[in-house]
C-alpha positions as CSV (number, residue, x, y, z in Angstrom):
1,M,51.6,56.7,43.9
2,L,55.0,55.9,44.9
3,L,56.6,52.6,44.0
4,F,59.8,50.9,45.2
5,G,61.2,47.5,46.0
6,I,62.1,46.0,49.3
7,A,63.4,42.6,50.3
8,A,60.7,40.7,52.4
9,A,62.0,38.8,55.3
10,A,60.0,35.9,54.3
11,A,61.1,33.4,51.5
12,A,58.9,35.4,49.1
13,G,62.2,37.3,48.2
14,L,61.9,40.7,46.5
15,I,58.5,42.2,46.4
16,A,56.9,45.5,45.3
17,V,55.3,47.6,47.9
18,R,53.2,50.8,47.3
19,L,53.6,53.7,49.7
20,Y,50.6,55.9,49.2
21,D,52.0,59.3,48.6
22,R,49.8,61.6,50.6
23,G,52.4,64.3,50.3
24,P,54.8,65.3,53.2
25,Q,53.1,65.1,56.6
26,R,54.3,68.6,57.4
27,R,53.6,70.4,60.7
28,P,55.0,73.7,61.8
29,R,58.6,73.3,63.1
30,P,58.4,73.6,66.9
31,N,60.6,75.9,68.8
32,I,63.5,73.4,69.3
33,H,67.0,74.0,70.1
34,A,69.6,73.6,67.4
35,D,70.9,70.6,68.9
36,S,67.8,68.5,68.1
37,R,68.5,65.5,66.0
38,I,68.3,61.8,65.3
39,V,71.5,59.8,65.5
40,V,71.7,56.3,64.3
41,S,74.8,54.1,65.1
42,L,75.2,51.2,62.5
43,S,77.9,49.5,64.9
44,E,75.6,49.8,67.9
45,R,72.5,49.2,66.0
46,K,70.8,52.0,68.0
47,L,68.8,55.1,67.2
48,A,69.0,58.1,69.6
49,V,66.7,61.1,69.9
50,I,68.6,64.1,70.9
51,K,66.8,67.2,72.1
52,H,68.5,70.4,73.4
53,G,71.9,68.4,73.1
54,R,70.7,65.5,75.4
55,V,69.7,61.9,74.5
56,T,66.0,61.7,75.3
57,G,65.4,58.3,74.0
58,E,67.5,55.4,72.7
59,Y,66.2,52.4,70.7
60,P,67.5,49.1,69.2
61,V,67.1,49.1,65.3
62,A,67.8,46.8,62.3
63,I,70.0,48.2,59.6
64,G,70.8,47.6,55.9
65,K,72.4,44.3,54.8
66,P,75.8,44.2,53.6
67,D,74.8,44.2,49.9
68,T,72.2,47.0,50.4
69,P,73.8,49.0,53.3
70,T,72.3,51.9,55.3
71,P,74.0,55.0,53.9
72,T,76.1,57.1,56.3
73,G,76.3,60.7,56.4
74,E,74.1,63.7,57.4
75,F,70.5,63.9,56.2
76,H,67.2,65.7,57.0
77,V,63.8,64.3,57.5
78,N,61.8,65.2,54.3
79,D,58.6,63.2,54.7
80,R,56.5,61.6,57.5
81,Q,53.7,59.3,57.0
82,S,51.4,57.9,59.7
83,H,50.2,54.8,57.9
84,P,52.6,53.9,55.1
85,G,51.3,51.5,52.5
86,P,48.7,48.7,53.0
87,A,47.5,48.0,56.4
88,K,49.3,44.7,56.6
89,G,52.4,46.1,54.8
90,V,56.0,45.4,55.8
91,F,56.6,49.1,56.9
92,G,54.6,48.8,60.2
93,A,53.2,51.9,61.9
94,R,55.2,54.8,60.7
95,W,57.5,56.1,58.0
96,I,60.1,58.8,58.4
97,E,62.0,59.4,55.2
98,F,65.5,60.8,55.3
99,N,66.9,60.1,51.8
100,R,65.5,60.0,48.2
101,K,67.5,59.5,45.3
102,I,67.1,58.5,41.7
103,G,69.3,55.6,40.7
104,S,71.1,55.0,37.4
105,D,68.1,52.6,36.7
106,R,65.9,55.7,36.9
107,V,64.1,54.2,39.9
108,T,63.4,56.3,42.8
109,H,65.2,54.8,45.8
110,L,64.1,55.7,49.5
111,D,65.7,55.4,52.8
112,G,63.8,55.9,55.8
113,I,63.1,55.0,59.5
114,H,60.0,52.8,59.8
115,G,58.3,50.2,61.9
116,T,58.3,46.3,61.0
117,T,56.0,43.4,60.8
118,A,59.1,41.3,61.8
119,P,60.2,42.6,65.3
120,Q,62.3,39.5,65.8
121,L,64.8,40.9,63.4
122,I,65.6,44.1,65.3
123,G,69.4,44.2,66.0
124,D,70.2,42.5,62.5
125,A,71.4,43.6,59.2
126,V,68.4,42.8,57.2
127,S,67.0,45.7,55.2
128,H,67.6,47.3,51.9
129,G,69.2,50.4,53.7
130,C,66.2,51.4,55.9
131,I,66.3,51.7,59.8
132,R,63.8,49.2,61.2
133,M,62.3,49.7,64.6
134,S,59.5,48.0,66.7
135,N,56.2,49.7,65.8
136,H,55.9,51.0,69.5
137,D,59.4,52.6,69.3
138,V,58.9,54.3,65.9
139,E,55.5,55.7,67.1
140,E,57.5,57.4,69.9
141,V,60.1,58.7,67.6
142,F,57.5,59.9,65.1
143,R,55.7,62.1,67.7
144,E,59.0,63.9,68.3
145,T,60.2,64.2,64.7
146,F,59.6,67.2,62.3
147,V,60.2,67.8,58.7
148,G,63.7,69.3,58.3
149,E,65.2,67.7,61.5
150,P,68.8,66.5,61.0
151,V,69.4,62.7,60.8
152,E,73.0,61.6,61.3
153,I,74.0,58.0,60.5
154,V,77.4,57.0,61.7
155,D,79.6,53.8,61.6
156,G,80.7,54.3,65.3
157,P,79.1,54.9,68.6
158,I,76.7,57.5,69.4
159,D,78.6,60.9,70.5
160,D,79.0,60.5,74.3
161,G,78.8,64.4,74.4
162,A,75.2,64.1,73.8
163,R,74.5,61.7,76.7
């Protein structure tokens, strides 16, 4: 099992949450143009799904708090889970992991795109670095996502060349 901490939106503060590690939800990579990727704009608080160089979906998101920011850079989807953690857990309907690192504290820290049980916080900086989406939106993105797909997180706007 995989353990890591996440800040609860409620007054409970820091809680430990179990994600049941079922292994990567791998499926064969579809025949997709090289311009397929997920782009997250931290300044716009939006996630765009780009297929064949065109934005096919754009969604509002919540991002990391100032003291636990969402990392910027280029990543790849390395895990997908349909039902992350317990049924009433804070991750909502889906988990799309794009960053896994072992900290100096020797704890595995994860960053991902996931649903939320607090959709009223979409648009805010409230997470421990993850990208939160409404459960409906993350289900749409999950259907189009594959292991190995590029994930680009930027401070500025989503590249207009992809619109």
